[in-house]
C-alpha positions in Angstrom: 6.6 45.9 -56.9 5.9 43.7 -53.9 8.1 43.2 -50.8 8.4 41.0 -47.8 10.6 41.8 -44.8 11.5 39.4 -42.0 13.9 39.3 -39.1 15.5 36.2 -37.7 17.6 35.9 -34.5 20.5 33.6 -34.0 22.4 32.7 -30.8 25.4 30.6 -31.5 26.9 28.0 -29.2 30.4 29.2 -30.0 32.1 32.6 -30.2 32.9 32.0 -33.9 30.6 29.9 -36.0 29.0 29.6 -39.4 25.3 28.7 -39.8 23.8 27.7 -43.2 20.7 29.9 -43.6 19.9 29.0 -47.2 16.7 27.1 -46.2 15.5 30.0 -44.1 16.0 32.5 -46.9 14.3 30.2 -49.4 11.3 29.8 -47.1 11.0 33.6 -47.0 11.2 33.9 -50.7 8.4 31.3 -51.0 6.2 33.1 -48.4 6.7 36.4 -50.3 5.0 35.0 -53.4 7.5 36.9 -55.5 8.4 35.1 -58.7 11.0 37.5 -60.3 13.2 39.8 -58.3 15.9 39.7 -55.6 16.4 39.0 -52.0 18.7 40.9 -49.7 20.1 39.2 -46.6 22.1 41.2 -44.2 23.6 40.9 -40.7 22.3 43.6 -38.4 25.2 43.5 -36.0 28.7 44.8 -36.6 30.5 41.6 -35.5 28.5 39.2 -37.7 28.4 38.6 -41.4 26.3 37.1 -44.2 28.1 35.6 -47.2 27.8 33.0 -49.9 30.1 30.0 -50.3 30.1 26.2 -50.4 28.6 24.0 -47.7 31.7 21.9 -47.0 33.0 21.3 -43.4 36.7 21.5 -44.3 36.3 24.8 -46.1 34.4 26.3 -43.1 37.3 25.2 -40.8 39.7 26.7 -43.3 37.8 30.0 -43.2 37.8 30.1 -39.4 41.6 29.3 -39.3 42.3 31.9 -42.0 40.3 34.6 -40.2 41.9 33.9 -36.9 45.3 34.3 -38.6 44.2 37.7 -40.1 42.6 39.1 -36.9 43.5 36.9 -33.9 41.7 37.1 -30.6 44.2 39.0 -28.6 42.8 41.5 -26.1 46.1 43.5 -25.9 46.6 43.8 -29.6 43.8 46.3 -30.5 43.1 49.9 -29.4 39.4 49.2 -29.5 39.7 46.7 -26.7 41.2 49.4 -24.4 38.1 51.5 -24.4 35.2 49.3 -25.6 34.4 45.6 -25.6 37.2 43.0 -26.2 35.9 42.2 -29.7 38.0 44.2 -32.1 39.0 40.9 -33.8 35.3 40.3 -34.5 34.8 43.7 -36.2 37.8 43.1 -38.4 36.6 39.5 -39.4 33.2 40.9 -40.3 34.8 43.5 -42.5 36.6 40.8 -44.4 33.6 38.5 -44.8 31.1 41.2 -45.6 27.7 42.5 -44.4 25.2 41.2 -46.9 24.4 39.2 -50.0 21.9 39.8 -52.8 20.6 36.8 -54.7 18.4 36.8 -57.8 14.9 35.2 -57.5 13.8 33.5 -60.7 10.7 31.4 -61.0 10.0 31.9 -57.2 13.3 30.3 -56.2 16.8 31.4 -55.3 18.9 31.5 -58.5 22.2 30.1 -57.5 25.3 28.9 -59.3 26.5 25.3 -58.5 27.3 24.8 -54.8 26.3 28.3 -53.6 24.7 28.5 -50.2 24.0 31.4 -47.8 25.8 31.6 -44.4 25.5 33.6 -41.3 28.9 34.1 -39.9 29.3 34.9 -36.2 32.6 36.3 -34.8 31.5 37.4 -31.3 28.7 35.0 -30.5 26.9 33.4 -27.7 24.3 36.2 -27.6 21.2 36.9 -29.7 21.8 38.8 -33.0 19.5 39.5 -35.9 19.5 39.2 -39.7 17.2 41.0 -42.1 15.7 39.2 -45.1 14.0 41.5 -47.7 12.5 40.0 -50.8 11.6 42.5 -53.6 10.0 41.9 -57.0 6.8 40.8 -58.7 
């Protein structure tokens, strides 16, 4: 079995933002030379996420609004904010959106269903954070 590991750093312009990273992941799959296997993509920070969904601006706005309704930015609302950083809302949003995705690699390409794309979700941004991309297979 072969593997390829890479790390990519993102620094968002906004505190909460989604970045389509599908092309980045596809490029790493191609560089790996792996034709059959899988790729793991995970956020390496507790206030960021990696998830799969549709590349549609209205849907991304809906996600941001929905997440803010579930875990609003409110410094006084969370115990975490009394003793640590003022980012409890970001920890909660990450828990809902997930840490990682695994995608099949078939014929050297990401094997997606219709409309699927990979996103990096940032919930406490404007500072550098990393993701891991690990391609495994043969």
